[in-house]
DRENPA-3360 file (N, C-alpha, C; in nm, 2 decimals, always signed):
BEGIN
1 = ALVHTLSI = +8.69/+11.78/+12.77/+8.64/+11.76/+12.64/+8.72/+11.66/+12.56 ~ +8.65/+11.58/+12.48/+8.72/+11.48/+12.40/+8.79/+11.55/+12.28 ~ +8.91/+11.51/+12.25/+8.98/+11.56/+12.13/+8.99/+11.45/+12.04 ~ +8.94/+11.46/+11.92/+8.95/+11.36/+11.82/+9.06/+11.40/+11.72 ~ +9.15/+11.31/+11.70/+9.26/+11.34/+11.60/+9.23/+11.25/+11.47 ~ +9.23/+11.32/+11.36/+9.21/+11.25/+11.23/+9.34/+11.24/+11.16 ~ +9.38/+11.12/+11.13/+9.51/+11.10/+11.06/+9.47/+11.05/+10.92 ~ +9.54/+11.11/+10.82/+9.52/+11.08/+10.68/+9.64/+11.01/+10.63;
9 = NKRQLDAN = +9.63/+10.89/+10.59/+9.75/+10.82/+10.54/+9.76/+10.83/+10.39 ~ +9.86/+10.90/+10.34/+9.89/+10.91/+10.20/+9.95/+10.78/+10.15 ~ +9.92/+10.76/+10.02/+9.98/+10.64/+9.96/+10.13/+10.64/+9.98 ~ +10.18/+10.53/+10.03/+10.32/+10.51/+10.05/+10.39/+10.48/+9.92 ~ +10.50/+10.55/+9.89/+10.58/+10.54/+9.77/+10.67/+10.41/+9.78 ~ +10.67/+10.34/+9.68/+10.77/+10.23/+9.67/+10.91/+10.29/+9.65 ~ +11.01/+10.22/+9.69/+11.15/+10.27/+9.67/+11.18/+10.30/+9.53 ~ +11.12/+10.23/+9.44/+11.15/+10.25/+9.29/+11.05/+10.34/+9.23;
17 = QLTIAQVR = +10.97/+10.42/+9.31/+10.87/+10.50/+9.25/+10.90/+10.65/+9.26 ~ +10.87/+10.73/+9.16/+10.88/+10.87/+9.16/+10.74/+10.93/+9.16 ~ +10.72/+11.04/+9.22/+10.60/+11.11/+9.21/+10.59/+11.18/+9.07 ~ +10.47/+11.22/+9.03/+10.46/+11.29/+8.90/+10.53/+11.42/+8.91 ~ +10.52/+11.49/+9.03/+10.59/+11.62/+9.04/+10.74/+11.60/+9.02 ~ +10.80/+11.49/+9.07/+10.94/+11.46/+9.06/+10.97/+11.44/+8.91 ~ +10.89/+11.37/+8.84/+10.91/+11.35/+8.70/+10.90/+11.48/+8.62 ~ +10.80/+11.56/+8.65/+10.79/+11.68/+8.58/+10.91/+11.77/+8.59;
25 = ALYTGAAQ = +10.97/+11.76/+8.71/+11.09/+11.84/+8.74/+11.21/+11.80/+8.66 ~ +11.21/+11.68/+8.60/+11.32/+11.63/+8.52/+11.32/+11.70/+8.38 ~ +11.21/+11.76/+8.34/+11.20/+11.83/+8.22/+11.26/+11.97/+8.24 ~ +11.37/+12.00/+8.17/+11.44/+12.13/+8.19/+11.44/+12.22/+8.07 ~ +11.35/+12.18/+7.98/+11.34/+12.27/+7.86/+11.38/+12.20/+7.73 ~ +11.44/+12.09/+7.74/+11.49/+12.01/+7.62/+11.44/+11.87/+7.63 ~ +11.40/+11.81/+7.52/+11.35/+11.67/+7.52/+11.47/+11.58/+7.56 ~ +11.44/+11.48/+7.64/+11.54/+11.38/+7.68/+11.47/+11.24/+7.69;
33 = TLSVSKFI = +11.55/+11.14/+7.69/+11.49/+11.00/+7.71/+11.54/+10.96/+7.85 ~ +11.44/+10.92/+7.93/+11.47/+10.89/+8.07/+11.54/+10.76/+8.08 ~ +11.64/+10.75/+8.17/+11.71/+10.63/+8.19/+11.70/+10.57/+8.33 ~ +11.61/+10.64/+8.41/+11.59/+10.60/+8.55/+11.52/+10.46/+8.56 ~ +11.56/+10.38/+8.65/+11.49/+10.25/+8.67/+11.38/+10.27/+8.77 ~ +11.29/+10.36/+8.75/+11.18/+10.40/+8.84/+11.05/+10.39/+8.76 ~ +10.94/+10.41/+8.84/+10.81/+10.41/+8.77/+10.73/+10.52/+8.84 ~ +10.62/+10.56/+8.77/+10.52/+10.65/+8.83/+10.39/+10.57/+8.83;
41 = EGVVTSTN = +10.30/+10.62/+8.92/+10.16/+10.57/+8.92/+10.07/+10.69/+8.92 ~ +9.95/+10.68/+8.86/+9.86/+10.79/+8.86/+9.72/+10.73/+8.82 ~ +9.62/+10.82/+8.84/+9.48/+10.78/+8.80/+9.45/+10.86/+8.68 ~ +9.39/+10.78/+8.58/+9.35/+10.84/+8.45/+9.24/+10.94/+8.48 ~ +9.25/+11.07/+8.43/+9.15/+11.17/+8.46/+9.08/+11.22/+8.33 ~ +9.12/+11.17/+8.21/+9.07/+11.22/+8.09/+9.00/+11.12/+8.01 ~ +8.91/+11.16/+7.92/+8.86/+11.07/+7.82/+8.90/+11.13/+7.68 ~ +8.89/+11.05/+7.58/+8.93/+11.10/+7.45/+8.81/+11.15/+7.37;
49 = DNVTAKNV = +8.70/+11.18/+7.45/+8.59/+11.26/+7.39/+8.64/+11.40/+7.36 ~ +8.73/+11.45/+7.45/+8.77/+11.59/+7.43/+8.92/+11.60/+7.45 ~ +9.00/+11.49/+7.42/+9.14/+11.49/+7.43/+9.19/+11.41/+7.31 ~ +9.29/+11.47/+7.24/+9.34/+11.40/+7.12/+9.37/+11.25/+7.14 ~ +9.35/+11.17/+7.04/+9.33/+11.02/+7.05/+9.45/+10.95/+7.12 ~ +9.57/+11.01/+7.10/+9.69/+10.94/+7.16/+9.72/+10.98/+7.30 ~ +9.66/+11.09/+7.35/+9.69/+11.15/+7.48/+9.60/+11.10/+7.59 ~ +9.66/+11.08/+7.71/+9.59/+11.05/+7.83/+9.65/+11.13/+7.94;
57 = FIQDETGG = +9.56/+11.19/+8.02/+9.61/+11.26/+8.14/+9.60/+11.17/+8.26 ~ +9.71/+11.17/+8.34/+9.70/+11.10/+8.47/+9.75/+11.19/+8.58 ~ +9.71/+11.16/+8.70/+9.73/+11.24/+8.82/+9.76/+11.16/+8.94 ~ +9.85/+11.21/+9.02/+9.87/+11.15/+9.16/+9.85/+11.27/+9.26 ~ +9.90/+11.24/+9.38/+9.87/+11.34/+9.49/+9.96/+11.47/+9.47 ~ +10.06/+11.46/+9.38/+10.15/+11.57/+9.36/+10.14/+11.65/+9.23 ~ +10.06/+11.60/+9.14/+10.05/+11.67/+9.01/+9.99/+11.58/+8.90 ~ +9.99/+11.63/+8.78/+9.94/+11.56/+8.67/+10.04/+11.56/+8.55;
65 = IVLRFNAN = +10.02/+11.47/+8.45/+10.11/+11.48/+8.33/+10.03/+11.40/+8.22 ~ +10.08/+11.43/+8.10/+10.02/+11.37/+7.98/+10.10/+11.25/+7.94 ~ +10.04/+11.14/+7.91/+10.10/+11.02/+7.84/+10.07/+11.03/+7.70 ~ +10.17/+11.04/+7.61/+10.15/+11.05/+7.47/+10.19/+10.91/+7.40 ~ +10.09/+10.83/+7.37/+10.12/+10.70/+7.32/+10.15/+10.69/+7.17 ~ +10.20/+10.58/+7.13/+10.22/+10.56/+6.98/+10.10/+10.52/+6.91 ~ +9.99/+10.49/+6.98/+9.87/+10.44/+6.91/+9.75/+10.51/+6.98 ~ +9.64/+10.51/+6.91/+9.52/+10.57/+6.97/+9.48/+10.50/+7.10;
73 = NTTAPNKL = +9.42/+10.58/+7.19/+9.37/+10.53/+7.31/+9.22/+10.50/+7.31 ~ +9.17/+10.48/+7.19/+9.02/+10.49/+7.17/+8.96/+10.35/+7.16 ~ +9.04/+10.24/+7.15/+8.98/+10.11/+7.14/+9.05/+10.01/+7.22 ~ +8.98/+9.90/+7.26/+9.05/+9.79/+7.33/+9.15/+9.72/+7.24 ~ +9.26/+9.67/+7.30/+9.30/+9.66/+7.44/+9.37/+9.79/+7.49 ~ +9.39/+9.89/+7.40/+9.46/+10.00/+7.44/+9.39/+10.10/+7.54 ~ +9.26/+10.10/+7.53/+9.18/+10.21/+7.59/+9.20/+10.22/+7.74 ~ +9.24/+10.33/+7.79/+9.24/+10.36/+7.93/+9.12/+10.45/+7.97;
81 = LPGERVRL = +9.06/+10.42/+8.08/+8.94/+10.49/+8.12/+8.96/+10.57/+8.24 ~ +8.88/+10.68/+8.26/+8.89/+10.76/+8.38/+8.87/+10.67/+8.51 ~ +8.95/+10.69/+8.61/+8.94/+10.62/+8.73/+9.04/+10.50/+8.74 ~ +9.10/+10.46/+8.63/+9.19/+10.35/+8.63/+9.33/+10.40/+8.68 ~ +9.38/+10.33/+8.78/+9.51/+10.35/+8.83/+9.61/+10.28/+8.75 ~ +9.71/+10.35/+8.70/+9.81/+10.28/+8.61/+9.95/+10.31/+8.66 ~ +10.04/+10.22/+8.62/+10.18/+10.23/+8.65/+10.26/+10.23/+8.52 ~ +10.36/+10.32/+8.51/+10.44/+10.33/+8.39/+10.59/+10.33/+8.43;
89 = PLSGVPIT = +10.66/+10.22/+8.39/+10.80/+10.22/+8.40/+10.86/+10.33/+8.32 ~ +10.96/+10.41/+8.37/+11.00/+10.53/+8.30/+11.13/+10.50/+8.21 ~ +11.20/+10.39/+8.23/+11.32/+10.37/+8.15/+11.29/+10.37/+8.00 ~ +11.36/+10.45/+7.93/+11.34/+10.45/+7.78/+11.23/+10.54/+7.73 ~ +11.16/+10.61/+7.82/+11.04/+10.69/+7.79/+11.09/+10.83/+7.77 ~ +11.06/+10.90/+7.66/+11.10/+11.04/+7.64/+11.01/+11.13/+7.73 ~ +11.07/+11.24/+7.78/+10.99/+11.35/+7.84/+11.01/+11.47/+7.75 ~ +10.90/+11.52/+7.70/+10.91/+11.63/+7.60/+10.80/+11.73/+7.64;
97 = AFNGLIQL = +10.79/+11.83/+7.56/+10.69/+11.93/+7.57/+10.63/+11.97/+7.43 ~ +10.50/+11.97/+7.42/+10.43/+12.01/+7.30/+10.36/+12.14/+7.32 ~ +10.41/+12.24/+7.26/+10.36/+12.38/+7.28/+10.34/+12.41/+7.43 ~ +10.43/+12.37/+7.51/+10.43/+12.40/+7.65/+10.37/+12.29/+7.74 ~ +10.31/+12.19/+7.68/+10.25/+12.08/+7.76/+10.35/+11.97/+7.78 ~ +10.39/+11.95/+7.91/+10.49/+11.85/+7.94/+10.42/+11.71/+7.92 ~ +10.49/+11.62/+7.85/+10.43/+11.49/+7.83/+10.54/+11.38/+7.83 ~ +10.50/+11.26/+7.87/+10.58/+11.14/+7.86/+10.54/+11.06/+7.74;
105 = GDGTATLP = +10.64/+11.04/+7.65/+10.62/+10.98/+7.52/+10.61/+11.09/+7.42 ~ +10.63/+11.06/+7.29/+10.63/+11.15/+7.18/+10.55/+11.11/+7.06 ~ +10.46/+11.01/+7.08/+10.38/+10.96/+6.97/+10.45/+10.85/+6.89 ~ +10.57/+10.80/+6.93/+10.64/+10.70/+6.86/+10.64/+10.57/+6.94 ~ +10.71/+10.47/+6.89/+10.71/+10.34/+6.96/+10.77/+10.34/+7.10 ~ +10.83/+10.45/+7.14/+10.89/+10.46/+7.27/+10.79/+10.45/+7.38 ~ +10.66/+10.47/+7.35/+10.56/+10.46/+7.46/+10.44/+10.38/+7.40 ~ +10.45/+10.25/+7.39/+10.34/+10.17/+7.35/+10.25/+10.14/+7.47;
113 = HNKIVKLG = +10.12/+10.11/+7.44/+10.03/+10.09/+7.55/+10.07/+9.97/+7.64 ~ +10.15/+9.87/+7.59/+10.18/+9.76/+7.67/+10.29/+9.79/+7.77 ~ +10.34/+9.91/+7.78/+10.42/+9.95/+7.89/+10.34/+9.97/+8.02 ~ +10.21/+10.00/+8.00/+10.13/+10.03/+8.11/+10.08/+9.91/+8.19 ~ +10.09/+9.92/+8.32/+10.03/+9.82/+8.41/+9.91/+9.87/+8.48 ~ +9.80/+9.81/+8.46/+9.67/+9.85/+8.52/+9.66/+9.80/+8.66 ~ +9.63/+9.88/+8.76/+9.63/+9.84/+8.90/+9.49/+9.85/+8.96 ~ +9.39/+9.87/+8.88/+9.25/+9.87/+8.94/+9.19/+10.01/+8.92;
121 = NEPLPAPV = +9.07/+10.03/+8.99/+9.00/+10.15/+8.97/+8.98/+10.22/+9.10 ~ +8.97/+10.35/+9.10/+8.94/+10.43/+9.22/+8.88/+10.56/+9.18 ~ +8.83/+10.63/+9.28/+8.76/+10.76/+9.24/+8.86/+10.86/+9.17 ~ +8.80/+10.94/+9.09/+8.88/+11.05/+9.03/+8.93/+11.14/+9.14 ~ +9.05/+11.20/+9.13/+9.10/+11.30/+9.22/+9.00/+11.42/+9.22 ~ +8.97/+11.47/+9.34/+8.88/+11.58/+9.34/+8.94/+11.70/+9.27 ~ +8.87/+11.78/+9.20/+8.93/+11.90/+9.14/+8.96/+12.00/+9.24 ~ +9.08/+12.07/+9.22/+9.12/+12.17/+9.31/+9.07/+12.30/+9.26;
129 = TITLAQLN = +9.01/+12.38/+9.35/+8.96/+12.51/+9.31/+9.07/+12.61/+9.29 ~ +9.08/+12.67/+9.17/+9.19/+12.77/+9.14/+9.13/+12.89/+9.08 ~ +9.21/+12.99/+9.05/+9.17/+13.11/+8.98/+9.22/+13.10/+8.84 ~ +9.16/+13.19/+8.75/+9.21/+13.20/+8.61/+9.36/+13.24/+8.61 ~ +9.40/+13.32/+8.70/+9.54/+13.36/+8.70/+9.63/+13.24/+8.73 ~ +9.58/+13.15/+8.82/+9.66/+13.03/+8.85/+9.66/+12.93/+8.73 ~ +9.55/+12.93/+8.66/+9.54/+12.85/+8.53/+9.65/+12.90/+8.44 ~ +9.65/+13.03/+8.42/+9.75/+13.09/+8.33/+9.89/+13.07/+8.37;
137 = SNQFQSQR = +9.91/+13.05/+8.50/+10.05/+13.03/+8.55/+10.11/+12.89/+8.52 ~ +10.02/+12.80/+8.48/+10.06/+12.66/+8.45/+10.11/+12.58/+8.57 ~ +10.09/+12.63/+8.69/+10.13/+12.56/+8.81/+10.05/+12.44/+8.84 ~ +9.93/+12.44/+8.78/+9.84/+12.32/+8.80/+9.83/+12.24/+8.67 ~ +9.92/+12.26/+8.58/+9.92/+12.19/+8.45/+9.89/+12.04/+8.46 ~ +9.79/+11.99/+8.38/+9.75/+11.85/+8.37/+9.68/+11.80/+8.49 ~ +9.63/+11.89/+8.58/+9.55/+11.85/+8.69/+9.40/+11.88/+8.67 ~ +9.32/+11.81/+8.74/+9.17/+11.84/+8.74/+9.16/+11.97/+8.83;
145 = VRITSLTI = +9.09/+12.07/+8.77/+9.07/+12.19/+8.85/+8.92/+12.24/+8.83 ~ +8.89/+12.33/+8.92/+8.75/+12.39/+8.91/+8.77/+12.54/+8.93 ~ +8.71/+12.62/+8.84/+8.71/+12.76/+8.85/+8.57/+12.82/+8.85 ~ +8.54/+12.90/+8.95/+8.41/+12.95/+8.98/+8.40/+13.10/+8.93 ~ +8.28/+13.15/+8.92/+8.25/+13.29/+8.89/+8.31/+13.33/+8.76 ~ +8.29/+13.25/+8.65/+8.34/+13.28/+8.52/+8.23/+13.32/+8.43 ~ +8.26/+13.39/+8.33/+8.17/+13.41/+8.21/+8.24/+13.37/+8.09 ~ +8.16/+13.31/+8.00/+8.22/+13.28/+7.86/+8.19/+13.40/+7.78;
153 = TTADGTKT = +8.28/+13.48/+7.76/+8.26/+13.61/+7.69/+8.22/+13.60/+7.54 ~ +8.26/+13.49/+7.49/+8.22/+13.47/+7.34/+8.08/+13.41/+7.33 ~ +8.01/+13.38/+7.44/+7.88/+13.32/+7.43/+7.78/+13.44/+7.39 ~ +7.70/+13.41/+7.29/+7.61/+13.51/+7.24/+7.47/+13.45/+7.22 ~ +7.44/+13.33/+7.27/+7.31/+13.27/+7.25/+7.31/+13.17/+7.14 ~ +7.41/+13.18/+7.05/+7.41/+13.08/+6.94/+7.55/+13.02/+6.92 ~ +7.65/+13.08/+6.97/+7.79/+13.03/+6.96/+7.79/+12.90/+7.04 ~ +7.85/+12.79/+6.97/+7.86/+12.66/+7.04/+7.99/+12.65/+7.12;
161 = LSGNNTIS = +8.01/+12.54/+7.19/+8.13/+12.52/+7.27/+8.25/+12.48/+7.18 ~ +8.22/+12.44/+7.05/+8.32/+12.39/+6.96/+8.43/+12.49/+6.94 ~ +8.56/+12.44/+6.95/+8.67/+12.53/+6.93/+8.71/+12.60/+7.05 ~ +8.76/+12.72/+7.03/+8.80/+12.81/+7.14/+8.69/+12.91/+7.18 ~ +8.66/+12.91/+7.31/+8.58/+13.02/+7.37/+8.67/+13.09/+7.47 ~ +8.64/+13.22/+7.49/+8.71/+13.30/+7.59/+8.64/+13.29/+7.72 ~ +8.71/+13.26/+7.83/+8.65/+13.27/+7.97/+8.72/+13.38/+8.04 ~ +8.64/+13.45/+8.13/+8.69/+13.56/+8.20/+8.63/+13.56/+8.34;
169 = DGSVTATL = +8.71/+13.62/+8.44/+8.67/+13.64/+8.57/+8.64/+13.79/+8.60 ~ +8.64/+13.86/+8.49/+8.63/+14.01/+8.50/+8.75/+14.09/+8.49 ~ +8.87/+14.02/+8.51/+9.00/+14.09/+8.49/+9.10/+14.00/+8.42 ~ +9.09/+13.87/+8.43/+9.18/+13.78/+8.36/+9.10/+13.69/+8.27 ~ +9.16/+13.66/+8.15/+9.10/+13.57/+8.05/+9.19/+13.45/+8.02 ~ +9.12/+13.35/+7.97/+9.19/+13.23/+7.93/+9.10/+13.16/+7.82 ~ +9.14/+13.05/+7.78/+9.07/+12.98/+7.67/+9.00/+12.85/+7.72 ~ +8.87/+12.84/+7.69/+8.80/+12.71/+7.71/+8.81/+12.64/+7.58;
177 = RVESYAPF = +8.86/+12.52/+7.58/+8.88/+12.44/+7.46/+8.80/+12.32/+7.45 ~ +8.72/+12.31/+7.35/+8.64/+12.19/+7.32/+8.66/+12.15/+7.17 ~ +8.71/+12.03/+7.15/+8.74/+11.98/+7.02/+8.61/+11.96/+6.94 ~ +8.63/+11.98/+6.81/+8.51/+11.97/+6.72/+8.45/+11.83/+6.72 ~ +8.53/+11.73/+6.76/+8.47/+11.59/+6.76/+8.41/+11.56/+6.90 ~ +8.42/+11.64/+6.99/+8.37/+11.61/+7.13/+8.21/+11.60/+7.11 ~ +8.15/+11.50/+7.18/+8.01/+11.48/+7.17/+7.93/+11.60/+7.21 ~ +7.99/+11.69/+7.29/+7.91/+11.81/+7.34/+7.96/+11.93/+7.27;
185 = SSTVAPQG = +8.03/+11.92/+7.16/+8.08/+12.04/+7.09/+7.97/+12.13/+7.03 ~ +7.85/+12.07/+7.00/+7.74/+12.14/+6.94/+7.66/+12.21/+7.05 ~ +7.69/+12.19/+7.18/+7.61/+12.25/+7.28/+7.64/+12.40/+7.28 ~ +7.53/+12.48/+7.29/+7.54/+12.63/+7.29/+7.61/+12.67/+7.42 ~ +7.72/+12.76/+7.40/+7.79/+12.81/+7.52/+7.70/+12.89/+7.61 ~ +7.69/+12.85/+7.73/+7.59/+12.92/+7.82/+7.64/+13.06/+7.85 ~ +7.53/+13.15/+7.86/+7.56/+13.29/+7.90/+7.54/+13.30/+8.05 ~ +7.59/+13.41/+8.11/+7.58/+13.43/+8.25/+7.70/+13.37/+8.33;
193 = TVTITGIA = +7.69/+13.36/+8.46/+7.80/+13.31/+8.54/+7.80/+13.16/+8.55 ~ +7.92/+13.11/+8.53/+7.94/+12.96/+8.53/+8.05/+12.92/+8.62 ~ +8.05/+12.79/+8.66/+8.16/+12.72/+8.72/+8.20/+12.61/+8.63 ~ +8.33/+12.60/+8.60/+8.38/+12.50/+8.50/+8.48/+12.41/+8.57 ~ +8.46/+12.28/+8.55/+8.56/+12.18/+8.59/+8.62/+12.13/+8.47 ~ +8.75/+12.11/+8.48/+8.82/+12.05/+8.36/+8.97/+12.02/+8.39 ~ +9.04/+11.99/+8.29/+9.19/+11.97/+8.31/+9.26/+12.10/+8.26 ~ +9.35/+12.14/+8.35/+9.44/+12.26/+8.32/+9.54/+12.21/+8.21;
201 = STFTTAQL = +9.54/+12.28/+8.10/+9.63/+12.24/+7.99/+9.69/+12.36/+7.93 ~ +9.76/+12.35/+7.82/+9.82/+12.46/+7.75/+9.84/+12.42/+7.61 ~ +9.82/+12.52/+7.52/+9.86/+12.51/+7.38/+9.92/+12.64/+7.35 ~ +10.05/+12.66/+7.39/+10.12/+12.79/+7.39/+10.07/+12.88/+7.50 ~ +9.93/+12.90/+7.51/+9.87/+12.97/+7.62/+9.78/+12.87/+7.69 ~ +9.74/+12.91/+7.81/+9.66/+12.82/+7.90/+9.53/+12.79/+7.84 ~ +9.48/+12.67/+7.86/+9.35/+12.62/+7.82/+9.29/+12.54/+7.94 ~ +9.16/+12.55/+7.95/+9.08/+12.47/+8.04/+9.00/+12.37/+7.95;
209 = IPMAASDI = +9.02/+12.24/+7.98/+8.95/+12.14/+7.89/+8.85/+12.06/+7.98 ~ +8.72/+12.09/+7.95/+8.62/+12.01/+8.02/+8.61/+11.87/+7.95 ~ +8.56/+11.77/+8.03/+8.54/+11.64/+7.98/+8.40/+11.61/+7.93 ~ +8.30/+11.70/+7.97/+8.16/+11.68/+7.93/+8.09/+11.81/+7.95 ~ +7.97/+11.82/+7.88/+7.89/+11.94/+7.90/+7.85/+11.97/+8.04 ~ +7.84/+11.86/+8.12/+7.80/+11.88/+8.26/+7.91/+11.94/+8.35 ~ +8.03/+11.95/+8.29/+8.14/+12.02/+8.36/+8.13/+12.17/+8.36 ~ +8.03/+12.22/+8.28/+8.00/+12.36/+8.28/+7.87/+12.39/+8.34;
217 = VQQ = +7.87/+12.45/+8.46/+7.75/+12.46/+8.54/+7.71/+12.61/+8.56 ~ +7.59/+12.65/+8.52/+7.55/+12.78/+8.54/+7.52/+12.81/+8.69 ~ +7.57/+12.92/+8.74/+7.56/+12.95/+8.89/+7.42/+13.02/+8.92;
% end
């Protein structure tokens, strides 16, 4: 019998490159300004339809993190779009946490958009299927995730997605977060069992942030 061996070549790291997981590990609970002469690369996974205007989520093969710029990400030439691979030199960039969400930059001039090098476009990283308990653990923070067999317990046939809704798997609960300015915030929260794709985030407690109404699919 023929044996076929499939080899998958992961992106090779440059000698001056850190993974996002390595950078996240540099945060030890107190804000600091990075002095390493290294860079990270990642693919943009968020839109500012449902993420605050200065924030952008990026992800590599090891994890995700938030970039917190000093100016809004909503108009050219600043705007970063989902699927863009970007490089960020880390020297002089703060690593902080906002209500538990680890981020690079703090909204000041320390992270202007012109620090970003755009490297082209590629497919979004596939969402990893996790449980609500794993969402609440923060181990997948800032990554694209998918959670199946959920109910939106706050859905009553008229409640919209705007603001906080509670999602449950029957034993564990978390928050589904849709900003009031999101184009789909007026969509009525679906009843019944749903699968939700979004970014694992936190605002003191865990949140799942969808990027579009189509990220919430009735099963």
